[in-house]
C-alpha positions in Angstrom: -2.4 -53.9 -24.6 -4.2 -56.8 -23.0 -2.4 -59.8 -21.8 -3.6 -63.5 -22.5 -4.2 -63.9 -18.9 -6.7 -61.1 -19.0 -8.7 -62.9 -21.8 -8.5 -66.3 -19.8 -9.8 -64.4 -16.7 -12.7 -62.6 -18.7 -13.6 -66.2 -20.2 -13.6 -67.6 -16.8 -15.9 -64.8 -15.4 -18.2 -65.3 -18.3 -18.4 -69.1 -17.9 -19.3 -68.5 -14.2 -21.8 -66.0 -14.9 -23.2 -68.3 -17.7 -23.4 -71.3 -15.3 -25.2 -69.1 -12.9 -27.8 -68.0 -15.3 -28.4 -71.4 -16.4 -28.9 -72.7 -12.8 -31.2 -69.7 -12.1 -33.1 -70.4 -15.2 -33.7 -74.0 -14.2 -34.7 -72.9 -10.6 -37.2 -70.5 -12.1 -38.6 -73.4 -14.4 -39.0 -75.8 -11.4 -40.6 -73.0 -9.4 -43.1 -72.3 -12.4 -43.9 -76.1 -12.5 -44.5 -76.2 -8.7 -46.6 -73.0 -8.8 -49.0 -74.8 -11.6 -49.2 -77.8 -9.4 -50.2 -75.8 -6.4 -52.8 -73.8 -8.4 -54.2 -77.2 -9.5 -54.4 -78.4 -5.9 -55.9 -75.1 -4.8 -58.5 -75.6 -7.6 -59.5 -79.1 -6.0 -59.7 -77.6 -2.5 -61.9 -74.7 -3.8 -64.2 -77.2 -5.2 -64.5 -79.0 -2.0 -65.0 -75.8 0.1 -67.8 -74.8 -2.3 -69.4 -78.2 -2.0 -69.3 -78.2 1.8 -70.7 -74.5 1.8 -73.6 -75.8 -0.4 -74.4 -78.7 1.9 -74.1 -76.4 4.9 -76.4 -73.9 3.5 -78.9 -76.6 2.4 -78.7 -78.1 5.8 -79.4 -74.7 7.5 -82.3 -73.9 5.2 -84.0 -77.4 6.0 -83.5 -77.0 9.8 -84.9 -73.4 9.4 -88.0 -74.8 7.4 -88.3 -77.5 9.9 -88.1 -75.0 12.8 -90.8 -72.7 11.3 -93.3 -75.7 10.4 -92.9 -77.1 13.9 -93.9 -73.5 15.4 -96.8 -73.2 13.1 -98.3 -76.5 14.6 -97.7 -75.6 18.1 
């Protein structure tokens, strides 16, 4: 037969486990929020990189045309 102390110990273990589960759930929630924030920041950086690449491509194209035009008149 189980003694009352065994039930108390089981309850303490269950309470500790439940506390750990709640703490882990909160950590997961915070990490998911941080992940979403980082994804938003990454989208902004991607837009800047795409814009910079477009400007560079346009600049190289213009320089290439200018070089070819100057060679044609020489």
